[in-house]
Each structure stands twice: as C-alpha cells, then as structure tokens.
PAZAPA-4460 file (N, C-alpha, C; in steps of 0.05 Angstrom, whole numbers, plus 32768, in hexadecimal, padded with zeros to 4 digits):
% residues 125
    n_x    n_y    n_z   ca_x   ca_y   ca_z    c_x    c_y    c_z   seq   type   mol
   7DBC   81B4   81BB   7DBD   81BE   819F   7DA5   81B0   8191     1      X     A
   7D94   81C0   8186   7D7D   81B6   8177   7D80   81BE   815A     2      X     A
   7D8E   81AD   814B   7D93   81B3   812F   7D81   81A3   811D     3      X     A
   7D77   81B0   8109   7D65   81A3   80F5   7D74   819B   80DC     4      X     A
   7D8F   819B   80DD   7D9F   8194   80C6   7D9C   8176   80C1     5      X     A
   7D9D   816E   80A8   7D9C   8151   80A2   7DB7   8144   80AA     6      X     A
   7DB6   812C   80B4   7DCD   811E   80BC   7DD0   8105   80AA     7      X     A
   7DE7   8103   809D   7DEC   80EC   808C   7DFB   80D7   809B     8      X     A
   7DEE   80C1   80A2   7DFB   80AC   80B1   7E03   8094   809F     9      X     A
   7DFC   8096   8085   7E03   8081   8073   7E1D   8088   8065    10      X     A
   7E33   807C   806F   7E4D   8083   8065   7E52   807B   8048    11      X     A
   7E43   8067   803E   7E47   805E   8023   7E3D   8073   800F    12      X     A
   7E2D   8087   8017   7E24   809C   8005   7E37   80B4   8003    13      X     A
   7E4B   80B5   8014   7E5E   80CB   8014   7E73   80C5   7FFE    14      X     A
   7E77   80D9   7FEC   7E8A   80D6   7FD7   7EA4   80E3   7FDF    15      X     A
   7EB8   80D3   7FE4   7ED2   80DD   7FED   7EE3   80E5   7FD5    16      X     A
   7EF3   80FA   7FD7   7F05   8101   7FC1   7F1C   80ED   7FBF    17      X     A
   7F2A   80EE   7FA8   7F40   80DC   7FA3   7F56   80DF   7FB8    18      X     A
   7F5B   80F7   7FC1   7F70   80FB   7FD5   7F69   80ED   7FF0    19      X     A
   7F4F   80EC   7FF6   7F47   80DE   800E   7F4B   80C0   800B    20      X     A
   7F44   80B5   7FF4   7F48   8099   7FEF   7F66   8091   7FF0    21      X     A
   7F77   80A2   7FE4   7F94   809C   7FE5   7F9E   809D   8001    22      X     A
   7F94   80AF   8012   7F9C   80B0   802D   7F93   8097   803D    23      X     A
   7F7A   808F   8038   7F70   8077   8046   7F80   805E   803E    24      X     A
   7F85   805B   8024   7F94   8044   801B   7FB1   8045   8025    25      X     A
   7FBC   805D   8028   7FD7   8060   8033   7FD8   8055   804F    26      X     A
   7FC4   805A   805F   7FC3   804F   807A   7FBF   8030   807A    27      X     A
   7FAE   8027   8067   7FA9   800A   8065   7FC3   7FFC   805C    28      X     A
   7FD2   8008   804A   7FEB   7FFB   8041   7FFF   7FFA   8058    29      X     A
   7FFF   800E   806A   8010   800D   8081   8009   7FF5   8093    30      X     A
   7FEF   7FF1   8097   7FE7   7FDA   80A8   7FEE   7FC0   809B    31      X     A
   7FEB   7FBE   8080   7FF2   7FA5   8072   8010   7FA0   8075    32      X     A
   8020   7FB4   8073   803D   7FB0   8076   8044   7FA8   8092    33      X     A
   8037   7FB3   80A6   803C   7FAC   80C2   8035   7F8F   80C6    34      X     A
   801E   7F86   80BD   8016   7F6A   80C0   8028   7F58   80B0    35      X     A
   8030   7F61   8098   8041   7F51   8087   805E   7F4D   8091    36      X     A
   8065   7F5D   80A5   807F   7F59   80B2   8082   7F3D   80BD    37      X     A
   806C   7F31   80C6   806D   7F15   80D0   8078   7F03   80BB    38      X     A
   806D   7F04   80A3   8077   7EF3   808D   8094   7EFA   8086    39      X     A
   809A   7F14   8084   80B5   7F1C   807C   80CA   7F14   8091    40      X     A
   80C4   7F17   80AB   80D7   7F0F   80C0   80DB   7EF1   80BF    41      X     A
   80C6   7EE1   80BB   80C9   7EC4   80B8   80DB   7EBE   80A1    42      X     A
   80D6   7ECA   808A   80E6   7EC4   8072   8103   7ECC   8076    43      X     A
   8108   7EE3   8082   8124   7EEB   8087   8132   7ED9   809B    44      X     A
   8124   7ED1   80B0   812F   7EC0   80C5   8137   7EA5   80B9    45      X     A
   8125   7E99   80AA   812A   7E7E   809E   8140   7E80   8089    46      X     A
   813E   7E95   8078   8151   7E96   8062   816E   7E9D   806B    47      X     A
   8170   7EAA   8082   818B   7EB1   808C   8196   7E9C   809F    48      X     A
   8186   7E88   80A6   818F   7E74   80B9   81A3   7E61   80AD    49      X     A
   819F   7E59   8094   81B2   7E47   8086   81AC   7E47   8068    50      X     A
   81BD   7E39   805A   81BA   7E37   803D   81A0   7E27   8037    51      X     A
   819A   7E13   8047   8181   7E03   8043   8169   7E14   8048    52      X     A
   816A   7E25   805D   8154   7E38   8063   814F   7E4B   804C    53      X     A
   8165   7E55   8041   8162   7E68   802A   8154   7E59   8013    54      X     A
   815D   7E41   800D   8152   7E32   7FF7   8134   7E2B   7FFC    55      X     A
   812D   7E26   8015   8111   7E20   801B   80FF   7E38   8018    56      X     A
   8108   7E50   8020   80F9   7E68   801C   80F7   7E6E   7FFE    57      X     A
   810D   7E6A   7FF0   810D   7E6F   7FD3   80F9   7E5C   7FC5    58      X     A
   80F8   7E43   7FCE   80E6   7E30   7FC2   80C9   7E37   7FC8    59      X     A
   80C4   7E40   7FE1   80A8   7E48   7FE8   809F   7E5F   7FD7    60      X     A
   80B1   7E73   7FD3   80A9   7E8B   7FC4   80A8   7E85   7FA6    61      X     A
   80B4   7E70   7F9C   80B3   7E69   7F80   809C   7E57   7F7A    62      X     A
   8092   7E47   7F8C   807F   7E32   7F86   8064   7E37   7F93    63      X     A
   8062   7E46   7FA8   8049   7E49   7FB7   803B   7E63   7FAE    64      X     A
   8023   7E60   7FA2   8015   7E78   7F98   800D   7E8A   7FAF    65      X     A
   8005   7E7F   7FC6   7FFD   7E90   7FDD   8015   7EA0   7FE7    66      X     A
   802C   7E94   7FE8   8044   7EA3   7FF1   804B   7EB9   7FDD    67      X     A
   8048   7EB3   7FC3   804D   7EC7   7FAE   8039   7EDE   7FB0    68      X     A
   8020   7ED7   7FB6   800B   7EEB   7FB8   8010   7EFD   7FD0    69      X     A
   8018   7EF1   7FE7   801F   7F01   7FFF   8036   7F13   7FF9    70      X     A
   804B   7F09   7FEC   8062   7F19   7FE5   805A   7F30   7FD3    71      X     A
   8049   7F2B   7FBE   8040   7F40   7FAD   802F   7F54   7FBC    72      X     A
   801F   7F4B   7FCE   800F   7F5E   7FDF   8020   7F70   7FF0    73      X     A
   8035   7F64   7FFB   8047   7F74   800C   8057   7F88   7FFB    74      X     A
   8060   7F80   7FE4   806E   7F92   7FD2   805C   7FA8   7FC8    75      X     A
   8043   7FA1   7FC2   802F   7FB5   7FB9   802A   7FC9   7FCF    76      X     A
   8026   7FC0   7FE7   8021   7FD2   7FFE   8039   7FE4   8002    77      X     A
   8051   7FD9   8000   8069   7FE9   8003   806C   7FFE   7FEE    78      X     A
   8067   7FF6   7FD5   8068   8009   7FBF   8054   8020   7FC2    79      X     A
   803B   8019   7FC8   8027   802D   7FCC   802E   803F   7FE3    80      X     A
   8036   8033   7FF9   803C   8043   8011   8053   8056   800C    81      X     A
   8067   804D   7FFE   807E   805F   7FF8   8076   8076   7FE6    82      X     A
   8066   8070   7FD1   805E   8085   7FBE   804C   8099   7FCC    83      X     A
   8039   808F   7FDC   8027   80A2   7FEB   8037   80B1   8000    84      X     A
   804B   80A5   800C   805B   80B3   801F   806B   80C9   8012    85      X     A
   8075   80C4   7FFA   8083   80DA   7FEB   8070   80F1   7FE5    86      X     A
   8057   80EA   7FDE   8043   80FF   7FDA   803F   810F   7FF3    87      X     A
   803E   8103   800A   803B   8112   8023   8054   8123   8028    88      X     A
   806B   8119   8022   8084   8129   8025   8084   8141   8013    89      X     A
   807A   813D   7FFA   8078   8153   7FE7   8065   8168   7FF1    90      X     A
   804E   815F   7FFC   803B   8172   8007   8045   8180   8020    91      X     A
   8057   8173   802F   8063   8181   8046   8075   8198   803D    92      X     A
   807E   8197   8024   808E   81AD   8019   807C   81C3   800D    93      X     A
   8062   81C2   8013   804E   81D5   8008   804C   81D4   7FEA    94      X     A
   804F   81BD   7FDF   804B   81B8   7FC2   8032   81A8   7FBF    95      X     A
   801F   81B2   7FB0   8006   81A3   7FAB   7FF3   81A2   7FC3    96      X     A
   7FF3   81B7   7FD3   7FE1   81B7   7FEA   7FC6   81C3   7FE3    97      X     A
   7FC2   81CD   7FCB   7FA8   81D6   7FC3   7F96   81BE   7FBD    98      X     A
   7F7C   81C4   7FB9   7F69   81AE   7FB2   7F71   81A1   7F98    99      X     A
   7F77   81B1   7F84   7F7E   81A6   7F6A   7F99   8198   7F6B   100      X     A
   7FAC   81A4   7F79   7FC7   8197   7F7C   7FC6   817D   7F8B   101      X     A
   7FB5   817C   7F9F   7FB2   8162   7FAE   7FA6   814D   7F9D   102      X     A
   7F92   8155   7F8C   7F86   8141   7F7A   7F9A   8137   7F65   103      X     A
   7FAA   8149   7F5A   7FBE   8141   7F46   7FD3   812F   7F53   104      X     A
   7FDC   8135   7F6B   7FEF   8124   7F79   7FE3   8109   7F7F   105      X     A
   7FCA   8108   7F86   7FBD   80EF   7F8C   7FBA   80DE   7F72   106      X     A
   7FB5   80EB   7F5C   7FB4   80DD   7F42   7FD0   80D1   7F3C   107      X     A
   7FE5   80E1   7F41   8000   80D7   7F3D   8006   80BF   7F4E   108      X     A
   7FFD   80C0   7F68   8001   80A9   7F7A   7FF4   8090   7F6F   109      X     A
   7FDC   8092   7F65   7FCE   807B   7F5B   7FDC   8070   7F42   110      X     A
   7FE4   8081   7F30   7FF1   8078   7F17   800C   806B   7F1D   111      X     A
   801D   8079   7F2C   8038   806E   7F32   8035   8054   7F42   112      X     A
   8023   8053   7F55   8020   803B   7F65   8016   8024   7F54   113      X     A
   8004   8029   7F41   7FF9   8014   7F30   8010   8008   7F1F   114      X     A
   8021   801A   7F15   8038   8010   7F05   804B   7FFF   7F16   115      X     A
   8051   8008   7F2E   8063   7FF9   7F40   8056   7FDF   7F49   116      X     A
   803C   7FDF   7F4D   802F   7FC6   7F55   802F   7FB2   7F3F   117      X     A
   802B   7FBB   7F26   802C   7FA9   7F0F   8048   7F9E   7F0B   118      X     A
   805C   7FB0   7F0F   8078   7FA6   7F0D   807F   7F92   7F22   119      X     A
   8074   7F96   7F3A   8079   7F83   7F50   806C   7F68   7F49   120      X     A
   8054   7F69   7F3D   8047   7F50   7F35   8057   7F41   7F1F   121      X     A
   8062   7F50   7F0C   8073   7F44   7EF8   808C   7F38   7F04   122      X     A
   8098   7F46   7F18   80B0   7F3C   7F24   80AA   7F23   7F35   123      X     A
   8094   7F22   7F44   808E   7F0B   7F55   8087   7EF3   7F44   124      X     A
   8076   7EF7   7F2F   806E   7EE0   7F1F   807E   7EE0   7F06   125      X     A
***
C-alpha cells in the first residue's frame, strides 16, 4: 500500500472528546480500585481480628494523612467508577447513544462524580 496520506504519530496533538476521556478515566479508576484492594483487605483483616486491631486501624485512619489520602483516593475511584458504570448501563438501554446524548451523559458523569468526590473528601477529613 503506497498511501500519501499524512500520518499523525504525535498523540498529544489529538483532541479527544469528553466521552473518550470519561471512558479512559473509568478504566483507570477500575485499576486504582483493584490495586487499592490491598489496603482495604489489610484494614478489614486487622479491624476484624480483635477490638485492639479495630482501634489501631481507626487510629491510623484518623491520624495518618497518607492513610486518609489513600482512603479518599479509593472512595473517589469507587464513586467515579460507579457513576460511569451507571452511564454505561443507561447507554446499554439505548438512551443517549447519539453523539450529543453521549456528550451530555459524559458531562453528567463529571458533575455527579465531582460532587461525590468532594463529599468523600469532607467525610474523610
């Protein structure tokens, strides 16, 4: 094939639509939740082992900024992943499958997720 078409190999010049960004972030939030299971399983294991274990996990989450940040990150990833997942379920029902509908649903995902992420931050801190 001898094509004279220009080939764009610089990915930073490609402007992705909002729906593409929400889809990419949905996948990233799934990976964050998967990796975050290590922290959550540790916290559940220690907190369910005894009363002292529960108090130690509680103390770590109340006093350690890094632990609070990790918890907030996991809650943020969970909130975004759930909202974006609901968007995908809505689109599976043939609602918002047009270009304009997909953009509006992506805007709703960003707004609802931002509110939930802010609420998670208020709850953690």
